[in-house]
C-alpha positions as CSV (number, residue, x, y, z in Angstrom):
1,M,-50.0,1.8,48.1
2,K,-45.4,-0.3,46.7
3,N,-45.4,-2.4,47.6
4,S,-46.8,-1.8,46.8
5,I,-44.5,-0.3,47.1
6,L,-42.5,-3.6,46.1
7,I,-39.5,-1.9,44.4
8,F,-38.1,0.1,47.3
9,A,-37.9,-3.2,49.2
10,S,-36.4,-5.1,46.2
11,I,-33.8,-2.4,45.6
12,T,-33.1,-2.4,49.3
13,T,-32.5,-6.1,49.2
14,L,-30.0,-5.8,46.4
15,A,-28.4,-2.7,47.7
16,I,-27.1,-4.3,50.9
17,G,-24.1,-5.2,48.8
18,E,-22.5,-8.3,47.4
19,N,-20.4,-8.9,50.5
20,L,-23.2,-8.4,52.9
21,L,-26.0,-10.3,51.2
22,P,-26.8,-13.8,52.5
23,E,-24.8,-16.4,50.5
24,D,-28.0,-17.8,48.9
25,F,-29.1,-14.5,47.4
26,T,-28.6,-14.1,43.6
27,K,-26.0,-11.5,42.7
28,C,-26.3,-9.4,39.5
29,R,-23.2,-7.8,38.0
30,Q,-23.1,-4.5,36.1
31,K,-21.3,-5.9,33.0
32,D,-23.7,-8.9,32.7
33,A,-25.2,-8.7,29.2
34,K,-28.4,-9.9,30.7
35,L,-28.4,-7.7,33.8
36,N,-32.0,-6.8,33.5
37,D,-33.0,-10.4,33.2
38,C,-30.9,-11.3,36.2
39,L,-32.6,-8.6,38.3
40,K,-36.0,-9.5,37.1
41,S,-35.6,-13.0,38.6
42,A,-33.4,-12.1,41.6
43,V,-35.6,-9.4,43.1
44,P,-38.8,-11.5,43.6
45,D,-36.6,-14.3,45.0
46,A,-35.0,-11.9,47.5
47,L,-38.3,-10.5,48.5
48,R,-39.7,-13.9,49.4
49,R,-36.5,-14.6,51.5
50,M,-37.0,-11.4,53.4
51,K,-40.4,-11.7,54.9
52,K,-38.8,-11.3,58.3
53,G,-36.3,-8.7,57.2
54,I,-32.6,-8.5,58.1
55,P,-32.5,-6.6,61.5
56,E,-28.7,-6.4,61.6
57,L,-28.8,-4.4,58.4
58,S,-31.8,-2.3,59.3
59,V,-33.9,-3.9,56.6
60,P,-37.5,-4.0,57.9
61,P,-39.8,-7.1,57.6
62,L,-41.7,-7.1,54.4
63,E,-44.6,-9.2,55.5
64,P,-46.2,-7.0,56.6
65,L,-44.4,-3.8,55.8
66,L,-45.2,-1.3,58.5
67,V,-45.6,2.5,57.9
68,S,-46.2,4.8,60.8
69,G,-48.7,7.0,59.0
70,M,-49.8,9.3,56.2
71,N,-52.3,12.0,55.5
72,I,-54.4,12.0,52.3
73,E,-56.2,15.1,51.0
74,S,-58.4,15.3,48.0
75,G,-59.5,18.6,46.6
76,A,-62.2,19.6,44.1
77,G,-64.0,16.9,42.2
78,P,-66.6,14.2,42.8
79,V,-64.6,12.8,45.7
80,V,-63.5,15.3,48.4
81,I,-62.1,13.5,51.5
82,N,-59.5,14.2,54.1
83,Q,-58.0,11.0,55.5
84,I,-55.5,10.4,58.3
85,Y,-54.0,6.9,58.4
86,R,-51.9,5.5,61.3
87,N,-50.3,2.1,62.1
88,I,-50.4,1.1,58.5
89,Q,-49.7,-2.5,57.5
90,L,-49.1,-3.5,53.9
91,H,-49.6,-7.2,53.1
92,G,-48.8,-9.1,50.0
93,L,-45.5,-7.5,48.8
94,T,-43.5,-10.7,49.0
95,D,-45.9,-12.4,46.5
96,S,-45.1,-9.9,43.8
97,I,-43.5,-10.8,40.5
98,L,-41.6,-8.5,38.2
99,T,-42.8,-8.2,34.6
100,L,-40.1,-5.7,33.6
101,Y,-36.8,-4.4,34.9
102,K,-34.6,-1.8,33.2
103,A,-31.4,-0.6,34.9
104,D,-29.7,2.4,33.2
105,L,-26.7,2.6,35.6
106,K,-24.8,5.1,33.4
107,H,-27.6,7.6,34.1
108,H,-28.4,6.3,37.6
109,R,-32.0,5.3,36.7
110,L,-34.0,2.2,37.6
111,R,-37.4,1.3,36.2
112,T,-39.5,-1.7,36.9
113,D,-43.1,-3.0,36.6
114,S,-44.4,-5.5,39.1
115,L,-47.6,-7.5,39.6
116,T,-49.0,-8.2,43.1
117,P,-51.9,-10.7,43.1
118,K,-53.4,-9.2,46.3
119,M,-52.2,-6.1,48.2
120,E,-53.9,-5.2,51.4
121,F,-53.6,-1.8,53.1
122,I,-54.9,-2.0,56.7
123,A,-54.7,0.9,59.1
124,D,-56.4,3.0,61.7
125,Y,-58.2,5.8,60.0
126,V,-60.0,9.1,60.6
127,M,-62.0,10.4,57.6
128,K,-64.3,13.2,56.7
129,G,-65.6,14.5,53.4
130,R,-68.1,13.7,50.6
131,I,-68.4,11.3,47.7
132,L,-70.5,12.8,44.9
133,V,-73.3,14.4,47.0
134,L,-73.1,12.0,49.9
135,P,-71.3,13.0,53.1
136,I,-68.9,10.5,54.7
137,Q,-67.2,10.5,58.1
138,G,-65.8,7.9,60.5
139,K,-63.0,6.7,62.7
140,G,-62.0,3.1,62.8
141,I,-60.1,0.4,60.8
142,A,-59.7,0.8,57.0
143,N,-59.0,-2.1,54.7
144,I,-58.2,-1.3,51.1
145,T,-57.5,-4.4,49.0
146,M,-56.1,-4.1,45.5
147,V,-56.4,-7.2,43.3
148,N,-53.9,-7.9,40.5
149,L,-52.1,-4.7,41.2
150,V,-49.6,-3.5,38.6
151,V,-47.1,-1.0,40.1
152,K,-44.8,1.0,37.9
153,H,-41.7,2.3,39.7
154,E,-39.2,4.9,38.4
155,L,-36.1,5.7,40.5
156,I,-34.0,8.7,39.5
157,G,-30.6,8.8,41.1
158,E,-27.5,11.0,41.2
159,P,-23.8,10.1,42.0
160,V,-22.5,11.3,45.3
161,T,-18.8,10.8,46.2
162,K,-17.8,10.2,49.9
163,D,-14.4,9.0,51.1
164,G,-13.4,8.1,47.6
165,E,-16.5,5.9,47.0
166,T,-19.4,6.7,44.7
167,Y,-22.9,6.3,46.0
168,M,-26.1,6.3,44.0
169,H,-28.4,8.7,45.9
170,M,-32.1,8.5,44.9
171,R,-33.3,12.1,44.4
172,D,-36.7,11.1,43.1
173,Y,-38.9,8.0,43.4
174,K,-42.2,7.8,41.4
175,V,-44.9,5.1,41.5
176,K,-48.1,4.5,39.7
177,F,-50.8,2.0,40.9
178,I,-53.0,0.2,38.4
179,P,-55.2,-2.3,40.1
180,Q,-57.6,-4.6,38.3
181,R,-60.1,-4.3,41.2
182,V,-60.3,-2.4,44.5
183,I,-62.3,-3.5,47.5
184,L,-62.9,-0.9,50.2
185,H,-64.1,-1.4,53.8
186,F,-64.2,1.2,56.6
187,S,-65.4,0.1,60.0
188,N,-67.3,2.4,62.4
189,L,-68.5,4.9,59.8
190,F,-71.0,7.6,61.0
191,N,-70.1,7.0,64.7
192,G,-70.9,3.3,64.5
193,D,-74.3,3.6,62.8
194,K,-74.4,0.1,61.2
195,A,-77.2,0.7,58.7
196,L,-75.5,3.9,57.4
197,G,-72.1,2.3,57.5
198,D,-73.1,-0.8,55.6
199,Q,-74.9,1.3,53.0
200,M,-71.8,3.6,52.5
201,N,-69.5,0.6,52.2
202,R,-71.7,-0.9,49.5
203,F,-71.8,2.5,47.7
204,L,-68.0,2.8,48.0
205,N,-67.5,-0.6,46.3
206,E,-70.1,0.0,43.7
207,N,-68.1,3.1,42.8
208,S,-64.6,1.9,43.7
209,D,-63.1,2.8,40.4
210,L,-64.2,6.4,40.8
211,V,-63.3,6.6,44.5
212,F,-59.8,5.1,44.0
213,N,-58.9,7.0,40.9
214,E,-59.8,10.3,42.6
215,L,-57.5,9.4,45.6
216,K,-54.7,7.3,44.1
217,E,-52.4,10.2,43.2
218,S,-52.3,11.2,46.9
219,Y,-51.6,7.6,47.9
220,E,-48.9,7.4,45.2
221,K,-47.2,10.6,46.4
222,S,-47.3,9.6,50.1
223,L,-45.9,6.1,49.5
224,S,-43.3,7.3,47.0
225,S,-41.9,9.5,49.8
226,V,-41.7,6.5,52.1
227,F,-40.1,4.3,49.5
228,Q,-37.5,7.0,48.6
229,D,-36.5,7.5,52.3
230,V,-36.1,3.8,52.9
231,T,-34.2,3.2,49.7
232,N,-31.7,6.0,50.5
233,K,-31.0,4.5,53.9
234,I,-29.3,1.8,51.9
235,F,-28.1,3.6,48.8
236,D,-26.5,6.4,50.9
237,K,-24.6,3.8,53.0
238,V,-23.5,1.2,50.4
239,P,-21.3,2.2,47.5
240,M,-22.7,1.7,44.0
241,N,-20.1,-0.9,43.1
242,K,-21.3,-3.0,46.0
243,I,-24.9,-2.8,45.0
244,F,-24.1,-3.7,41.4
245,P,-20.7,-5.4,41.4
246,E,-18.5,-4.4,38.5
247,D,-16.8,-7.8,37.9
């Protein structure tokens, strides 16, 4: 849920190119013997500076990051729920820190781990299904809060030549979410029946590890697609040697 989600935004920040970045942004060069260390400190700093985005470069605000919608489906198992989310807001990305960054530019791969103290996923939702033997359904506002969220990002690129320039197109983007704790709240469950809704929200949080683990692969896949699309809006436009200067 990048952030997280974090790395598509951080990569976007760096990918604007050396000549287009604001002057106070840290630049990291390909031949720097400590490239990974440079990126590890430069990316969180850039994220904090980009809370409001850079409209002239089509870089969206990062606080919150807005996503139009996504559909989540869970099949067989203890949790079977169909969810539709719209008007999604992701809060907390710009408070993230990087714990690892590895850039393998020769093979067009980027890998990083980040830690976000508190990531909030707030959206309009429609939901129907069951958890264990209990039915659940509702339509309202969802708030999914992940505390001390570790996000593992893996970006797999390929070189594309256009007009004599080489670009680093991202053909795959994978994320893994590992939260220390998940807090769930869904308003207006069971057509607004407060007693049933309060009881279900308590049950969800008493079993949040089970619920989230059953659904997180769907969240990961949906948000990976969002991150890949946004990342490629920059990587397909800015040559690789502008993203990572050669000298």
